[in-house]
N, C-alpha and C positions, 0 to 999 in steps of 0.2 A: 516685158513680159511673154513669157511662153503660152503657146500657142495652144489653146483646147478644139482643137479641132486634127487629128492627124488621119494621111488614108494611112489604107488595106492592109499595104506592104509596113506601112511606122507599124501598123497598132499588133501585125502578125509573130512582126519581130521582136514588137519590148510591151509583151501583156505585163508584165511585172512593176513595171514602171510606171505603169498607163495605171491600172492599178492602185498601187503609190498611188498615187496626184490623188483617185473618185474617192480613197476610205481617206483624204483629209480635206477632201466635200466640194471641187472642182467636175463638170461636166464635161467630159469629153464624147470631139461627135467623130463618127470613120469614115472619113469618106470615099466612093467607089469611082473613079475619075473624074473625080473634085467634086461629085455628089452628094452629098447628107445622106446613109442609111438604117448609120446606125445612130444612141450615143448610150457611154458610158454615168450613169450615174448612185450616186454614196445607193446603198438601203438605210435609213434608219431602220434602232432595233427599238423597238415602243419602251415607253418612258414607266415605269411597275409604276415610278411616283405620282406621277400626271397621272396613269390610270383610277390609281386611289382615291387622288387628291377631285377626279371626276366624280368618283359615285358619291366621296365624303358630300358633291356639294349637292348633285339628284336626294342624293339619304334628305337632307338640308332643306333642299326646298318640299320634297312632299313628306315632310312632318312639320311644318311651316300651312303647305292649304291642309293639313291634317286636322289640326288647330282651331280655323279656320274651315273648320267643315267639309272642304273637298279633299274629298278621297284618291289617293291619288296612287293608282299596287304599280307592284311592283313587273308584274306585265306590259306596263302603261308602260312603264318605263325604257325597257329590255325593244319595246320594240321602239321605240321613238331614237333607241337609243343604238338600235343593233349589238345591242351586249345584252344578248338570248341567252349566248353562248359559255355565259358567268353565273357561277350561282347566287340564288334569290338571298340566300343569306345575306350577300352583302350589301343588298340595297336597303334589305329587312335594320 
């Protein structure tokens, strides 16, 4: 098994290879004199499909509550979810 820890010198000399490993999903710890000082981790792109599915779920919940007489505004949904950067039309 390949170690997920490399020295500072190894990291400097093989950054491209380390980035390939990180891109494949591995976390890499970089050490200095045997002490962990940094970690390379994958950055995953936001899944637009998952965001749209979550918005659809919120819309469904909102409409269900409205049918029962409990109104939830788009503003409240934005506040609860932290999705205020998305357009209001996507919630209505």
